[in-house]
ZALUMMAR-194237 format. One line per 10 residues: number of its first residue (from 1); their letters; for each residue x, y, z of N, C-alpha, C. Coordinates in Angstrom, 3 decimals, padded with zeros to 6 digits, m for minus. Last residue first. Example, Ala and Ser with C-alpha at 12.3 -4.5 7.8 and 13.67 -1.06 7.14 Angstrom:
2
2	sa	012.850,m002.250,007.080,013.670,m001.060,007.140,012.900,000.030,007.870  013.190,m005.690,007.800,012.300,m004.500,007.800,013.200,m003.300,007.800
//
This chain:
92
92	ekpkfvhnfk	100.759,108.762,088.014,100.210,109.387,086.799,101.294,110.068,085.998  100.996,105.657,089.550,101.668,106.937,089.291,101.128,107.507,087.988  098.134,104.221,091.148,099.135,104.225,090.066,099.736,105.618,089.895  097.986,104.339,094.756,097.429,104.657,093.448,098.517,104.540,092.393  097.325,103.480,097.802,098.295,103.080,096.775,097.653,103.234,095.400  094.965,104.493,099.027,096.281,105.023,099.377,097.298,104.733,098.274  092.897,103.024,097.875,092.816,104.478,097.872,094.194,105.099,098.127  093.679,100.434,098.422,093.622,100.865,097.020,093.507,102.384,096.896  093.405,100.508,101.231,094.695,100.209,100.621,094.730,100.721,099.181  090.650,100.959,101.474,091.591,101.947,101.997,092.964,101.767,101.351
82	daaeqtvpkp	089.707,098.571,100.348,089.339,099.862,099.762,090.311,100.955,100.196  090.801,096.734,102.159,091.185,096.684,100.741,090.873,098.014,100.061  089.448,097.477,104.508,090.907,097.568,104.445,091.392,097.565,103.000  086.783,096.916,103.708,087.162,098.271,104.117,088.678,098.467,104.033  086.896,094.188,103.362,086.685,095.028,102.182,087.076,096.471,102.488  089.594,092.818,105.375,088.206,093.225,105.136,088.108,094.031,103.841  091.483,090.075,106.327,091.454,091.282,105.513,089.997,091.585,105.177  090.952,088.863,109.716,091.001,088.714,108.261,090.991,090.079,107.569  093.501,090.935,110.165,093.279,089.502,109.950,091.927,089.161,110.528  094.628,093.927,108.506,093.860,093.209,109.528,093.691,091.742,109.144
72	lhvtyhnpkt	098.084,094.395,107.570,096.666,094.358,107.236,095.914,093.611,108.326  101.059,096.324,107.312,100.209,095.411,108.075,098.753,095.535,107.627  103.401,096.358,104.942,102.229,097.129,105.346,101.286,096.140,106.013  106.818,095.962,105.249,105.523,095.284,105.247,104.461,096.261,105.726  109.606,096.775,103.177,108.702,097.087,104.272,107.434,096.262,104.129  112.894,096.993,102.054,111.694,096.158,102.130,110.895,096.503,103.382  115.346,098.172,101.696,114.164,098.967,101.371,112.862,098.183,101.445  117.362,096.291,102.339,117.270,097.556,103.073,116.005,098.366,102.816  116.485,092.928,102.888,116.726,093.982,101.901,116.485,095.332,102.569  115.646,091.250,104.867,117.061,091.596,104.829,117.387,092.677,103.811
62	gtkevnfhke	112.542,091.963,106.666,113.418,091.281,105.723,114.837,091.793,105.756  111.010,095.189,107.274,111.107,093.734,107.424,112.093,093.174,106.405  109.644,097.913,108.836,110.825,097.473,108.087,110.980,095.989,108.350  106.139,098.439,108.727,107.289,097.918,109.463,108.407,097.517,108.511  103.305,100.318,109.299,104.327,099.973,108.314,105.577,099.590,109.078  099.879,100.290,109.843,101.183,100.145,110.471,102.145,099.680,109.386  097.817,102.599,107.985,098.320,101.255,108.264,099.616,101.330,109.059  097.124,105.292,107.750,096.079,104.278,107.639,096.511,102.884,108.064  099.327,106.835,107.944,098.086,107.389,108.492,097.000,106.312,108.576  101.261,105.482,106.505,101.261,105.334,107.959,100.047,105.973,108.634
52	vegipasrna	100.761,106.448,103.943,100.490,105.036,104.243,100.356,104.844,105.752  101.667,109.067,104.253,100.262,108.827,103.933,099.879,107.384,104.256  104.379,108.631,104.706,103.575,109.300,105.723,102.086,109.097,105.503  105.212,107.532,102.292,105.152,106.672,103.479,104.320,107.319,104.588  103.274,108.240,099.392,104.254,108.691,100.381,104.095,107.872,101.669  102.773,105.546,097.114,102.207,106.526,098.038,103.324,106.984,098.961  102.099,103.676,094.093,102.961,104.268,095.105,102.186,105.256,095.963  102.087,100.892,091.870,101.367,101.877,092.671,102.277,102.420,093.757  103.423,100.428,088.532,103.253,100.069,089.935,102.488,101.175,090.645  103.831,101.590,086.150,102.805,100.539,086.180,102.520,100.108,087.616
42	kdtgsvrdvr	105.976,103.309,086.615,104.630,103.874,086.509,103.527,102.824,086.516  108.626,102.694,086.690,107.806,102.240,087.816,106.345,102.659,087.692  109.935,103.910,084.669,109.746,102.464,084.549,108.856,101.911,085.656  110.127,106.542,085.590,109.222,106.225,084.490,108.955,104.747,084.347  110.372,106.321,089.219,110.886,106.584,087.876,109.852,106.209,086.825  109.798,107.862,092.199,109.229,106.897,091.266,109.700,107.268,089.870  112.216,108.100,094.824,111.362,108.699,093.808,110.887,107.605,092.870  113.114,106.499,096.875,113.224,107.951,097.029,112.353,108.685,096.015  111.164,103.738,098.090,112.011,104.349,097.073,112.025,105.856,097.298  110.445,100.788,099.708,110.605,102.237,099.894,111.591,102.746,098.853
32	ktsvghpfsa	108.134,098.406,098.795,109.529,098.825,098.688,109.572,100.335,098.854  106.105,095.929,100.415,106.289,097.174,099.679,107.775,097.485,099.655  104.016,093.150,101.049,105.335,093.724,100.808,105.256,095.014,100.021  101.360,092.995,103.470,101.887,092.875,102.110,103.203,093.625,101.976  100.571,090.972,106.367,100.498,092.170,105.544,101.106,091.915,104.184  101.447,089.861,109.266,100.296,089.664,108.381,100.098,090.966,107.604  105.085,089.806,109.325,103.771,090.222,109.831,102.678,089.932,108.798  106.797,086.704,108.518,106.653,088.151,108.442,105.312,088.522,109.074  107.057,083.954,108.280,107.470,084.607,109.527,107.553,086.126,109.441  105.804,082.921,106.117,107.253,083.109,105.998,107.821,083.878,107.194
22	kearaadaal	103.170,083.135,106.827,103.749,081.780,106.775,105.276,081.840,106.698  102.843,085.872,106.436,102.782,085.322,107.790,103.414,083.931,107.849  102.965,085.970,103.643,103.937,086.699,104.462,104.005,086.112,105.865  100.715,084.457,102.974,102.063,084.002,102.561,103.139,084.682,103.397  098.741,086.121,104.038,098.905,084.763,104.574,100.279,084.205,104.201  099.032,088.355,102.396,099.262,088.484,103.837,099.481,087.115,104.479  098.308,087.283,099.919,099.658,087.807,100.118,099.994,087.902,101.602  095.617,086.646,100.520,096.554,085.586,100.126,097.997,086.047,100.309  094.571,089.184,101.073,094.564,088.146,102.114,095.545,087.036,101.784  094.860,090.429,098.574,095.574,090.958,099.738,095.655,089.913,100.846
12	lsvtepgegf	093.116,088.764,097.072,094.542,088.880,096.726,095.358,089.401,097.897  090.654,089.128,098.413,091.254,087.795,098.337,092.733,087.853,097.965  090.176,091.874,098.099,090.316,091.311,099.442,091.042,089.972,099.361  092.149,093.070,095.296,090.936,092.558,095.921,091.234,092.073,097.335  093.647,096.031,094.122,093.791,094.702,094.713,092.508,094.312,095.435  093.422,097.685,090.884,093.309,097.598,092.337,093.414,096.159,092.834  096.932,097.599,090.020,095.818,097.490,090.963,094.521,097.596,090.233  099.947,095.944,089.118,098.840,096.840,088.804,097.710,096.608,089.789  103.091,095.842,090.856,101.939,095.278,090.187,100.862,096.311,089.968  104.398,096.780,094.041,104.576,096.313,092.674,103.303,095.684,092.137
2	rm	104.214,099.658,095.784,103.643,098.310,095.742,103.708,097.871,094.289  106.269,101.797,097.522,105.816,101.338,096.246,105.315,099.899,096.406
//
């Protein structure tokens, strides 16, 4: 699950990835692994982890048990942003 409403722009993804890298995380964006998406999570975007891993490297990061980083290219490209937005869709 990726918190917040989408779609995300190249500049927003790049800024998040730069912040992650500055905090000693991989160049990418934070996600949370959940077993199911509840009604309160519908404003957020989600995708099955297997689908995300078809397009991006996903790594368990941080101290929280469900925190993962989705790696993004450096620099973040429009192609990567488009792919990210295609994979992470709002829950219907």
